[in-house]
C-alpha positions in Angstrom: -22.7 17.1 3.5 -22.1 13.5 2.7 -18.7 13.3 4.4 -20.2 14.4 7.8 -23.3 12.2 7.5 -23.7 9.5 10.3 -23.9 6.9 7.5 -20.5 7.8 6.1 -18.9 4.4 6.6 -21.9 2.7 5.2 -21.7 4.9 2.2 -17.9 4.2 2.1 -18.5 0.4 1.9 -21.1 0.9 -0.8 -18.7 3.2 -2.7 -15.9 0.7 -2.5 -17.8 -2.3 -3.7 -16.5 -2.0 -7.3 -13.4 -4.2 -8.0 -11.7 -1.3 -9.7 -12.9 2.0 -8.2 -11.6 4.3 -11.0 -15.0 4.7 -12.7 -16.6 5.7 -9.4 -13.9 8.2 -8.6 -14.3 9.7 -12.0 -18.0 10.1 -11.5 -17.6 12.3 -8.4 -14.0 13.4 -7.8 -14.6 15.7 -4.9 -16.6 13.0 -3.1 -13.8 10.5 -3.8 -11.3 12.9 -2.3 -13.1 13.0 1.0 -14.0 9.3 0.9 -10.3 8.5 0.5 -9.1 11.2 2.9 -11.4 10.7 5.9 -10.1 7.2 6.8 -6.5 8.5 6.4 -7.3 11.5 8.6 -8.8 9.3 11.3 -5.8 6.9 11.3 -3.4 9.8 11.4 -5.4 11.5 14.1 -5.0 8.3 16.2 -1.3 8.2 15.3 -0.9 11.8 16.4 -2.8 11.1 19.6 -0.4 8.3 20.2 2.6 10.5 19.4 1.3 13.1 21.9 0.6 10.4 24.5 4.1 8.9 23.9 5.8 12.2 24.4 3.6 12.9 27.5 4.7 9.5 29.0 8.4 10.2 28.2 8.0 13.8 29.2 7.2 12.8 32.8 10.7 11.4 32.9 12.3 14.8 32.6 13.9 17.2 30.1 16.8 14.8 29.4 14.3 12.1 28.2 12.5 14.7 26.0 15.8 15.9 24.5 16.9 12.3 23.8 13.7 11.8 21.7 14.4 15.1 20.0 17.9 13.8 19.0 16.7 10.4 18.0 13.8 11.6 15.9 15.9 12.6 12.8 17.1 9.1 12.4 13.6 7.7 13.0 12.4 10.1 10.3 15.1 8.9 7.9 13.6 5.4 8.2 10.2 6.9 7.5 11.7 8.8 4.5 13.1 5.6 3.0 9.8 3.8 3.6 8.0 6.7 2.0 10.2 6.7 -1.0 9.6 3.0 -1.7 5.8 3.3 -1.2 5.4 6.6 -3.1 7.0 5.3 -6.2 4.9 2.1 -6.0 1.7 4.0 -5.2 2.1 6.3 -8.2 2.6 3.4 -10.5 -0.2 1.2 -9.1 -2.7 4.1 -9.3 -1.8 4.9 -12.9 -1.9 1.3 -13.9 -5.3 0.9 -12.3 -6.5 4.1 -14.0 -5.4 2.5 -17.3 -7.2 -0.8 -16.3 -3.9 -2.8 -16.3 -4.2 -4.8 -13.1 -1.3 -7.2 -13.9 1.2 -4.4 -14.1 -0.2 -2.9 -10.9 0.3 -6.1 -9.0 3.8 -6.7 -10.4 4.8 -3.1 -9.4 3.5 -3.8 -5.8 5.5 -7.1 -5.7 8.7 -5.3 -6.7 8.1 -2.7 -3.9 7.7 -5.5 -1.3 10.9 -7.1 -2.3 12.8 -3.8 -2.3 11.4 -2.9 1.2 12.6 -6.2 2.7 16.1 -6.0 1.2 16.4 -2.3 2.3 15.3 -3.0 5.8 17.9 -5.8 6.1 20.7 -3.5 4.9 19.7 -0.7 7.3 19.6 -3.1 10.2 23.1 -4.2 9.6 24.4 -0.7 9.0 22.9 0.6 12.2 25.5 -1.3 14.3 28.2 1.0 12.8 26.5 4.4 12.5 24.2 5.1 15.4 26.7 6.4 18.0 28.7 8.5 15.4 25.5 10.1 14.1 24.3 11.0 17.6 27.7 12.6 18.3 27.3 14.5 15.0 23.8 15.7 16.1 25.2 17.1 19.3 23.8 14.6 21.8 26.2 14.0 24.7 26.3 12.2 28.1 23.2 10.6 29.4 21.0 12.2 26.7 23.1 10.3 24.1 22.8 7.0 26.0 19.0 7.4 26.2 18.7 8.2 22.5 21.0 5.2 21.6 18.9 2.8 23.7 15.8 4.0 21.9 17.3 3.7 18.4 18.7 0.2 19.0 15.2 -1.2 19.3 13.8 0.9 16.5 16.4 -0.4 14.1 15.5 -4.0 14.8 11.9 -3.1 14.2 12.7 -1.9 10.6 12.6 -5.6 9.6 8.9 -5.5 10.2 8.2 -1.7 9.7 9.3 -1.6 6.1 7.1 -4.4 4.6 4.2 -3.3 6.8 4.5 0.3 5.5 4.6 -0.9 1.9 1.5 -3.2 2.3 -0.4 -0.3 3.9 0.5 1.9 0.9 -0.9 -0.8 -1.4 -4.2 -0.5 0.2 -4.2 3.3 -0.1 -3.0 3.3 -3.8 -5.9 1.0 -4.8 -8.3 3.3 -3.0 -8.9 1.1 0.0 -8.0 3.7 2.7 -10.6 2.3 5.2 -8.7 -0.9 5.4 -5.5 1.0 5.9 -7.1 3.0 8.7 -8.2 -0.2 10.5 -4.7 -1.6 10.6 -3.1 1.6 11.7 -5.6 2.2 14.5 -5.0 -1.4 15.7 -1.3 -0.8 15.7 -1.5 2.6 17.5 -3.9 1.4 20.2 -1.6 -1.5 20.9 1.2 1.0 21.2 -0.7 3.3 23.5 -1.6 0.3 25.8 2.0 -0.9 25.9 3.7 2.5 26.5 2.9 3.0 30.2 3.3 -0.7 31.0 6.8 -0.8 29.5 8.0 2.7 30.4 6.7 2.7 34.0 5.6 -0.8 34.9 8.8 -2.5 33.7 10.9 0.6 34.4 12.4 0.6 30.9 11.8 4.4 30.5 12.8 5.6 27.0 13.6 2.1 25.8 10.1 1.1 26.8 8.6 3.6 24.3 10.7 2.0 21.5 9.8 -1.5 22.6 6.1 -0.7 22.5 6.6 0.6 18.9 8.4 -2.6 18.0 5.7 -4.9 19.3 2.9 -2.9 17.7 4.7 -2.9 14.3 5.2 -6.6 14.4 1.5 -7.3 15.1 0.5 -4.8 12.4 2.5 -6.6 9.8 0.7 -9.8 10.6 -2.7 -8.2 10.3 -1.6 -6.5 7.0 -0.6 -9.8 5.5 -3.9 -11.3 6.5 -5.9 -8.5 4.9 -3.7 -8.4 1.8 -4.7 -12.0 1.1 -8.3 -11.7 2.1 -9.5 -8.2 1.3 -7.2 -6.5 -1.2 -8.1 -5.9 -4.8 -4.4 -6.1 -5.6 -3.3 -9.7 -5.1 0.4 -10.5 -4.6 1.6 -14.0 -5.6 5.3 -14.5 -6.1 4.4 -17.1 -8.7 3.5 -14.3 -11.1 6.4 -12.0 -10.2 8.1 -10.8 -13.4 11.4 -9.0 -12.7 11.5 -5.7 -14.5 14.3 -3.1 -14.5 11.8 -0.6 -15.9 9.6 -1.0 -12.8 12.6 -0.6 -10.5 13.9 2.4 -12.4 10.5 4.1 -12.3 10.0 3.3 -8.6 13.4 5.0 -7.9 12.7 7.9 -10.3 9.6 8.8 -8.3 10.5 7.4 -4.9 14.1 8.5 -4.4 13.3 12.3 -4.6 10.4 11.7 -2.2 12.7 9.9 0.2 15.3 12.6 0.0 12.6 15.2 0.6 11.8 13.7 4.0 15.5 13.0 4.7 16.1 16.7 4.1 13.4 17.4 6.7 15.2 15.1 9.1 18.5 16.8 8.5 16.7 20.1 8.9 15.6 19.0 12.4 19.2 18.0 13.2 20.4 21.5 12.4 17.6 23.1 14.3 18.4 21.0 17.3 22.0 22.1 17.0 21.0 25.7 16.9 18.7 25.3 19.9 21.4 23.4 21.8 23.4 26.7 21.6 20.9 28.1 24.1 20.6 25.0 26.3 18.8 21.7 26.9 15.5 23.4 27.8 15.4 25.0 24.4 16.0 21.7 22.7 13.2 20.1 24.8 10.8 23.0 24.2 11.4 22.8 20.4 10.7 19.0 20.6 7.4 19.7 22.3 6.4 22.3 19.6 7.3 19.8 16.9 4.8 17.3 18.4 2.1 19.9 18.2 3.2 20.8 14.7 2.4 17.2 13.7 -1.3 18.0 14.4 -1.3 20.9 11.9 0.0 18.6 9.1 -2.8 16.0 9.5 -5.2 17.5 7.0 -2.6 18.1 4.3 -1.2 14.6 4.8 -4.7 13.0 4.6 -5.8 15.0 1.5 -2.4 14.7 -0.2 -2.3 10.9 0.1 -5.8 10.8 -1.3 -4.8 13.2 -4.0 -1.8 11.1 -5.0 -4.1 8.1 -5.7 -6.7 10.2 -7.5 -4.1 12.1 -9.5 -2.5 8.8 -10.6 -5.8 7.3 -11.6 -7.0 10.3 -13.5 -3.7 10.7 -15.2 -3.7 7.0 -16.2 -7.3 7.3 -17.4 -6.3 10.5 -19.4 -9.0 12.6 -17.5 -6.8 15.6 -17.3 -9.7 18.0 -16.7 -10.6 16.1 -13.5 -6.9 16.0 -12.5 -6.5 19.7 -12.6 -9.8 20.5 -10.8 -9.2 18.1 -8.0 -5.6 19.2 -7.5 -6.5 22.8 -6.9 -9.5 21.8 -4.8 -7.3 19.6 -2.5 -4.8 22.4 -2.1 -7.5 24.8 -1.0 -9.1 22.4 1.5 -5.8 21.3 3.1 -4.5 24.9 3.4 -7.8 26.1 5.0 -7.6 23.4 7.7 -4.0 24.3 8.5 -4.9 27.9 8.9 -7.7 27.0 11.3 -5.4 24.8 13.4 -2.8 27.6 13.4 -5.2 30.1 14.8 -6.2 27.8 17.6 -2.6 27.1 18.6 -1.8 30.8 18.4 -4.6 31.7 20.8 -4.0 29.0 23.4 -0.4 27.7 23.0 0.4 26.8 26.6 -2.8 24.9 27.1 -1.7 22.4 24.4 1.9 22.3 25.5 0.7 21.5 29.0 -0.3 18.0 27.7 3.5 17.2 27.7 4.9 18.9 30.7 4.1 21.1 33.8 7.6 22.7 33.7 6.8 26.4 33.5 10.2 27.2 31.8 9.4 24.8 29.0 5.9 26.1 28.7 7.0 29.7 28.4 9.8 28.9 25.9 7.6 26.6 23.8 4.5 29.0 23.9 6.5 31.9 22.4 8.0 29.7 19.7 4.7 28.1 18.8 3.0 31.5 18.2 5.6 32.2 15.4 5.7 28.6 14.1 2.0 28.6 13.2 2.8 30.8 10.2 4.5 27.9 8.6 1.4 25.6 8.8 -0.4 26.8 5.6 2.9 27.1 3.8 3.7 23.5 4.4 0.2 22.5 3.4 0.7 24.1 0.0 4.1 22.4 -0.5 2.9 18.9 0.6 -0.4 18.8 -1.4 1.1 20.3 -4.6 4.1 18.0 -4.7 1.9 14.9 -4.0 -0.2 15.8 -7.0 3.0 15.9 -9.1 4.1 12.5 -7.7 0.7 11.1 -8.7 1.6 12.2 -12.3 4.9 10.5 -12.1 7.1 13.5 -11.2 9.0 13.1 -8.0 11.7 15.8 -8.2 9.7 19.0 -7.4 9.1 18.1 -3.7 12.8 17.4 -3.3 13.8 20.7 -5.0 11.3 22.8 -3.0 12.5 21.4 0.3 16.2 21.6 -0.7 15.7 25.4 -1.3 13.6 25.7 1.8 16.2 24.1 4.1 19.6 24.7 2.6 18.9 27.6 0.4 17.0 29.7 3.0 16.2 28.4 6.5 19.5 26.8 7.7 21.8 29.6 6.4 19.5 32.3 7.8 19.2 30.5 11.2 23.0 30.2 11.4 23.4 33.9 10.6 20.7 34.9 13.1 22.0 32.8 16.0 25.8 32.7 15.6 26.6 35.9 13.7 23.9 38.4 14.7 23.4 36.8 18.1 19.6 36.9 18.0 17.5 34.9 20.4 16.0 31.5 19.7 12.9 32.9 18.1 15.0 34.0 15.1 15.1 30.3 14.2 11.3 30.4 13.7 11.6 33.4 11.4 14.2 31.5 9.3 11.7 28.6 9.0 8.9 30.9 7.9 11.0 32.5 5.1 12.1 29.0 4.0 8.4 27.9 3.9 7.5 30.9 1.7 10.2 30.0 -0.8 9.2 26.4 -0.9 5.5 27.1 -1.4 6.3 29.5 -4.3 8.4 26.9 -6.1 5.8 24.1 -5.6 2.9 26.1 -7.0 4.9 27.4 -9.9 6.1 23.9 -10.8 2.6 22.5 -10.5 1.2 25.2 -12.8 3.8 24.6 -15.4 3.2 20.8 -15.3 -0.6 21.1 -15.6 -0.3 23.5 -18.5 1.9 21.0 -20.4 -0.7 18.2 -20.1 -2.7 17.7 -23.2 
């Protein structure tokens, strides 16, 4: 197959020579899906490897350090959610404008997203001085665990000033079909982070704060590289001289992006609730859940890679009015991403403790995490369906379904059931996994149904 051939990247460069790649993507949509997805998967694999390494470095500091990251992660994911909202709205518009051969509007949409990202980052940085401690109290973090989480987040919030524009520029590369360039920048950032982690955590004895500082430095350098490539390599050129303020662009960005942001925020809030439920059983349970969540990030790699590629293709095919290709590639991507998730789930089910041992040698954490992971793998294909289906809808300019599906999953099913299981029926911690499974079933049903209705209405 072409996408496993040794000459893949040579073929990739040849494939991307066109100024506007829409015609090439239309000529061979399945090939385009893999050509766009493979660099994304590579960069995400490196990112996941970093996340695993980062947790492994922090994990050697003890259960309190792992729990601190578990409590800090919801706030970190809220930042990612806001970033994702801005970039998803922009990516959908840029892809559709490129599909319609309207480069000027694509560039103006990208410029609006850059401005919005910078202003949003500045607002969040100022707000963080007032909300960080109260939110950690709300999440259930106490004592030394809260202090460690607070020190980590202080540095991360400063880094938003660089993280937000860097994330938006990276999404510009992906939305124009230049995912290889995006991959290079992300790998550079992640390798920098991996190198700095042990130096700052152990060498300078900064511990949890060292992990945050490594992320800060890597993000700052990635922004500089992104700006360079944006000026030299990008098909989309951003020049403020040609910026034309448009309320319509802002409204459409928010119409698509805000539901996407809220969708990821819901997941962050979800983690907060799960941490609270796990805290009912003790710190070791919170720590073991944090370790399983790190492995869960591996299962989501294929759906993330194919869904980002699908968003770009769906937007381009929609803009070009090639609805036949849009339908075919959407169902094909759902099948591919779900199959990969099932395969990863089977591997984790067979050897759970082998993978958890990457993070810790604590036998109690390994035992607790292993039993939980064997149930958690059932959610992997369910989340693949939700993610891929809702990304296709976002590419078509519809951002609400992903938010609704996750709202039902979290607050309609999973959180209420988990509360009942733990505090009313007094079941053990594994009942939380069953609540997550039932929530995933509900969300996947809603996503597929919404997608079918939307595709049938396209004429």
